[in-house]
C-alpha positions as CSV (number, residue, x, y, z in Angstrom):
1,M,-69.9,62.7,30.7
2,P,-69.6,65.4,29.3
3,E,-73.2,66.2,29.6
4,L,-75.1,69.2,28.4
5,P,-73.5,71.9,30.6
6,E,-70.1,70.7,29.7
7,V,-70.8,70.5,26.0
8,E,-72.5,74.0,26.0
9,N,-69.2,75.4,27.6
10,V,-67.0,73.8,25.0
11,K,-69.3,75.2,22.3
12,R,-69.2,78.7,23.8
13,G,-65.4,78.4,24.1
14,I,-64.6,77.3,20.6
15,E,-67.3,79.4,18.7
16,P,-65.7,82.6,18.8
17,K,-62.2,81.3,17.8
18,I,-63.4,79.3,14.8
19,L,-66.7,80.6,13.4
20,G,-66.1,82.0,9.9
21,A,-62.8,80.0,9.6
22,T,-62.2,77.6,6.9
23,I,-60.7,74.1,7.4
24,T,-57.5,73.9,5.3
25,D,-56.3,70.4,6.3
26,V,-57.5,67.4,8.4
27,T,-55.0,65.1,10.2
28,F,-56.0,61.8,11.8
29,S,-54.0,60.1,14.6
30,E,-52.4,56.7,14.2
31,K,-55.2,55.1,16.4
32,V,-57.8,56.4,14.0
33,I,-56.1,55.3,11.0
34,A,-55.6,51.9,12.5
35,G,-59.1,51.5,13.6
36,K,-60.4,52.2,10.1
37,N,-58.0,49.8,8.6
38,S,-59.0,47.0,11.1
39,G,-62.7,47.5,10.4
40,K,-63.2,48.9,14.0
41,A,-63.9,52.7,13.5
42,T,-62.2,54.9,15.9
43,I,-63.6,58.3,16.4
44,I,-64.5,59.0,12.8
45,K,-67.8,57.1,12.3
46,G,-70.1,56.7,9.4
47,T,-67.8,57.3,6.6
48,S,-64.3,56.6,5.3
49,L,-61.5,58.8,6.4
50,E,-61.3,60.0,2.7
51,T,-64.9,60.8,2.6
52,F,-64.7,62.6,5.9
53,K,-61.9,64.7,4.5
54,E,-63.9,65.4,1.3
55,R,-66.8,66.6,3.4
56,T,-64.7,68.9,5.7
57,N,-61.6,70.0,4.0
58,Q,-61.8,73.6,2.5
59,Y,-65.1,74.1,4.1
60,K,-66.1,77.2,6.0
61,I,-67.5,76.9,9.5
62,V,-70.7,79.1,9.1
63,Q,-72.6,78.0,12.3
64,I,-71.9,76.2,15.5
65,Y,-74.7,75.0,17.7
66,R,-75.5,72.4,20.6
67,R,-78.2,69.9,20.8
68,S,-78.4,67.7,23.8
69,K,-74.9,66.5,24.3
70,Y,-73.9,67.0,20.6
71,I,-72.0,69.9,18.9
72,F,-73.0,70.5,15.3
73,F,-70.8,72.5,12.9
74,E,-72.6,73.7,9.7
75,L,-70.0,73.7,6.9
76,E,-70.2,75.5,3.5
77,K,-68.1,75.6,0.3
78,N,-69.2,76.7,-3.1
79,N,-72.8,76.8,-2.0
80,E,-72.6,73.2,-0.9
81,T,-73.3,72.6,2.9
82,K,-72.3,69.7,5.1
83,I,-72.9,69.1,8.9
84,M,-70.1,67.9,11.1
85,M,-71.4,66.3,14.4
86,C,-69.5,65.5,17.5
87,H,-70.3,63.4,20.5
88,F,-67.7,63.3,23.2
89,G,-68.4,60.0,24.7
90,M,-66.6,59.7,28.1
91,T,-63.5,61.7,27.7
92,G,-63.7,63.7,24.4
93,A,-62.6,67.3,24.2
94,F,-61.9,70.1,21.8
95,F,-59.0,72.6,22.1
96,T,-58.3,75.6,19.9
97,V,-54.6,76.3,19.9
98,P,-51.9,77.4,17.4
99,E,-50.1,74.1,17.9
100,L,-50.7,70.7,19.6
101,E,-47.9,71.5,22.0
102,D,-50.0,74.3,23.4
103,I,-52.6,72.0,24.9
104,G,-51.7,72.4,28.5
105,I,-53.1,69.0,29.8
106,E,-50.6,66.3,29.0
107,T,-53.1,63.4,28.9
108,H,-55.2,65.3,26.4
109,K,-52.2,66.4,24.3
110,K,-51.1,62.7,24.2
111,H,-54.4,61.4,23.2
112,W,-55.2,63.8,20.2
113,H,-57.0,62.1,17.4
114,V,-58.2,64.7,14.8
115,I,-56.5,68.1,14.0
116,F,-58.5,70.6,12.0
117,Q,-56.0,73.3,10.6
118,L,-57.9,76.5,10.1
119,D,-57.0,79.5,7.9
120,N,-56.9,81.9,10.9
121,G,-53.7,80.3,12.3
122,L,-55.5,78.1,14.9
123,K,-56.0,74.3,15.0
124,L,-59.2,72.9,16.3
125,I,-57.9,69.6,18.1
126,Y,-60.2,66.8,19.1
127,T,-58.6,64.7,22.0
128,D,-60.1,61.6,23.6
129,I,-58.4,59.5,26.2
130,R,-60.7,56.7,26.2
131,R,-61.7,56.9,22.5
132,F,-65.6,56.5,22.9
133,G,-66.4,59.8,21.3
134,E,-67.3,60.2,17.6
135,I,-67.3,62.7,14.9
136,R,-69.4,62.3,11.8
137,A,-69.3,64.4,8.5
138,L,-72.9,64.3,7.2
139,E,-74.5,65.4,4.0
140,D,-77.6,66.3,6.3
141,L,-79.0,65.0,9.6
142,H,-81.3,62.5,7.9
143,E,-78.0,60.6,7.5
144,Y,-78.0,60.1,11.4
145,P,-81.8,60.0,12.1
146,S,-81.4,59.4,15.8
147,V,-80.5,63.0,16.4
148,L,-83.8,64.0,14.8
149,K,-85.6,62.3,17.7
150,I,-83.9,64.4,20.5
151,A,-86.4,66.1,22.6
152,P,-86.6,70.0,22.6
153,E,-83.9,71.8,24.5
154,P,-85.0,71.8,28.1
155,F,-84.9,75.5,28.5
156,V,-87.6,76.2,25.7
157,T,-91.3,76.5,26.7
158,E,-92.5,73.4,24.7
159,A,-90.0,71.2,26.6
160,Y,-92.3,70.5,29.6
161,D,-95.3,69.3,27.5
162,H,-93.0,67.2,25.4
163,Y,-91.6,65.7,28.6
164,L,-94.9,64.9,30.1
165,D,-96.1,63.4,27.0
166,K,-93.1,61.0,26.7
167,I,-92.5,60.2,30.4
168,L,-96.3,59.1,30.5
169,S,-96.1,57.0,27.5
170,K,-96.2,53.3,27.4
171,K,-92.4,53.1,27.1
172,F,-91.6,54.9,30.3
173,I,-94.7,54.7,32.5
174,S,-93.6,51.5,34.3
175,K,-89.9,52.3,34.5
176,P,-88.0,54.2,37.2
177,I,-88.1,57.9,37.0
178,K,-84.3,58.1,36.3
179,V,-84.6,55.8,33.2
180,G,-86.9,58.4,31.8
181,I,-85.0,61.5,32.4
182,L,-81.8,60.0,31.2
183,D,-83.3,59.3,27.7
184,H,-82.7,62.2,25.4
185,T,-86.0,61.8,23.6
186,V,-87.6,62.8,26.9
187,I,-85.4,65.6,28.2
188,A,-82.3,66.6,26.0
189,G,-78.9,66.5,27.5
190,C,-79.5,65.1,31.0
191,G,-76.9,62.5,31.8
192,N,-76.2,60.5,35.0
193,I,-74.6,63.3,37.0
194,Y,-77.2,65.8,36.5
195,A,-80.0,63.2,37.0
196,C,-78.8,62.3,40.3
197,E,-78.6,66.0,41.3
198,A,-81.9,67.0,40.0
199,L,-83.6,64.0,41.7
200,I,-82.3,64.9,45.2
201,R,-83.2,68.4,44.6
202,A,-86.7,67.3,43.7
203,G,-86.8,65.0,46.8
204,V,-87.6,61.9,44.6
205,L,-86.0,58.6,44.7
206,P,-84.5,57.5,41.4
207,T,-86.1,54.1,41.8
208,R,-89.6,55.5,41.9
209,I,-91.7,54.3,39.1
210,V,-93.2,56.9,36.9
211,S,-96.8,55.9,37.4
212,D,-96.4,56.2,41.1
213,L,-95.4,59.9,40.8
214,T,-97.9,62.6,41.3
215,Q,-98.2,65.5,38.7
216,I,-96.8,67.7,41.3
217,E,-93.8,65.4,41.6
218,L,-93.3,65.0,37.9
219,K,-93.4,68.7,37.4
220,R,-90.8,69.2,40.2
221,V,-88.5,66.6,38.6
222,F,-88.6,68.5,35.4
223,K,-88.2,71.9,37.0
224,E,-85.1,70.6,38.9
225,V,-83.6,69.0,35.9
226,V,-83.8,72.3,33.9
227,Q,-82.4,74.2,37.1
228,V,-79.5,71.9,37.7
229,L,-78.4,71.9,34.0
230,Q,-78.6,75.7,34.0
231,D,-76.6,75.8,37.3
232,G,-74.0,73.5,35.5
233,I,-73.7,75.9,32.6
234,D,-73.1,78.8,34.9
235,S,-70.4,76.9,36.8
236,G,-68.6,75.9,33.7
237,G,-69.5,72.1,34.0
238,S,-68.6,69.5,36.4
239,S,-64.9,68.4,36.3
240,I,-65.1,64.9,37.8
241,S,-62.2,63.4,36.1
242,D,-61.0,64.5,32.5
243,Y,-63.3,67.2,31.6
244,Y,-61.8,70.5,30.7
245,N,-63.2,73.2,28.5
246,A,-61.6,74.4,25.3
247,D,-59.3,76.8,27.1
248,G,-58.1,74.0,29.2
249,E,-59.9,75.1,32.4
250,K,-62.0,72.9,34.7
251,G,-65.6,73.6,35.7
252,T,-66.8,74.1,39.4
253,M,-70.2,72.4,39.5
254,Q,-68.8,69.3,41.2
255,E,-68.4,71.6,44.3
256,K,-72.1,72.1,44.4
257,H,-73.0,68.3,44.0
258,L,-75.2,67.2,46.9
259,V,-74.9,63.4,46.2
260,Y,-73.0,62.5,43.0
261,G,-69.6,61.3,44.0
262,K,-70.2,61.9,47.6
263,K,-70.4,59.6,50.7
264,I,-72.3,62.1,52.7
265,C,-75.4,64.0,51.6
266,G,-74.8,67.7,51.2
267,Q,-78.4,68.4,52.2
268,C,-78.9,66.4,55.3
269,G,-75.5,64.9,56.3
270,G,-76.8,61.3,56.0
271,T,-75.2,58.5,54.2
272,V,-75.5,58.5,50.3
273,H,-76.4,55.2,48.8
274,Q,-75.5,53.8,45.5
275,Q,-77.6,51.6,43.1
276,V,-77.1,50.6,39.5
277,I,-80.1,51.9,37.5
278,A,-80.1,51.8,33.7
279,T,-76.4,50.6,33.9
280,R,-75.6,53.9,35.7
281,N,-74.2,54.0,39.1
282,T,-76.9,56.1,40.9
283,H,-76.2,58.2,44.0
284,Y,-79.1,59.1,46.2
285,C,-80.0,60.0,49.8
286,P,-82.9,57.8,51.4
287,N,-83.4,60.6,53.9
288,C,-84.0,63.4,51.5
289,Q,-85.6,61.4,48.7
290,K,-88.9,59.5,48.9
C-alpha cells in the first residue's frame, strides 16, 4: 500500500501541476540526512545526497508516468536526461503545495522528507510516515534493472498472454495463485488488497495451487485483477490508513471491498477468514471461494 490504483491517482494529481516545471532546489529532512550519515539510507537510495541533487536540481520535468507501483519522472537539462523513480512503500505520498504548511494532514506534514522547489511557485513534497518508501535519481533505468522485469501494464492486450506464460512457469506453477498475482513480473501493480478482492470476485481461494486451476479459472482471475484495479482507479484508490492523493483527499474503494479488512463477507454475509500467504495477511471467504 499504495498499490497501482493509488499510485495512478497520485500521478494524475501531480502531473498537471508540475509537468514542464524546473526543479530549482532540493531539501532533505533531518531523518534523511542522518540516515545517509549512519550508512542506513533513508528514502534517498542508490546515490549520495549530493549526487541525487546533481541529477535533479535545475532539471526540467518533461514527462511523468507510472509503471506498476512506481512513478517515474523524466528530467532534462542542457540535452542531458535523468530519471527520478519513486516507490511509496507503505505510507509514502506526494503533495503539491505552495508551502509545507499547506499540507492539510498533520501526520504527513510532520513526516516530510524531500522538498522539490519548482520554478512555478509550487513545492513537490514527499512525505512518508514509516519511511519504507524510496526515491532514486538514475542515469537510466538500467541502473535499477529490476524495474525492467515488470510485467506489461495489466490493461494492455499483451498482458494476458504474459500472465499465462509466467503463472504457468516452473517458478509459480506449484505455488498458491495469490503468490503469483502479487509478483509484479506476472501482473504489474497488484498488491495485497487488490489480490484479495480479485480472488473473491473470481471465486478462487488464495491458497489454490496454480497447477490445480483450470484455464477458465486462470482467465477469470486475470480478468478480475484487471477489473478491480480499474475500479480502484475510478474510485480514487483505497484509503485504509494513511493513503491520501496529492490533493489531500481519500479514496473510496475501501467502501466496495468484499473481504479485505472485513469480518463479514460483502458477497454472502459469511465469516471472512484470514491466513498469512507470502508474508501477507490474506482475507477470503470459504463460502464464495473454492
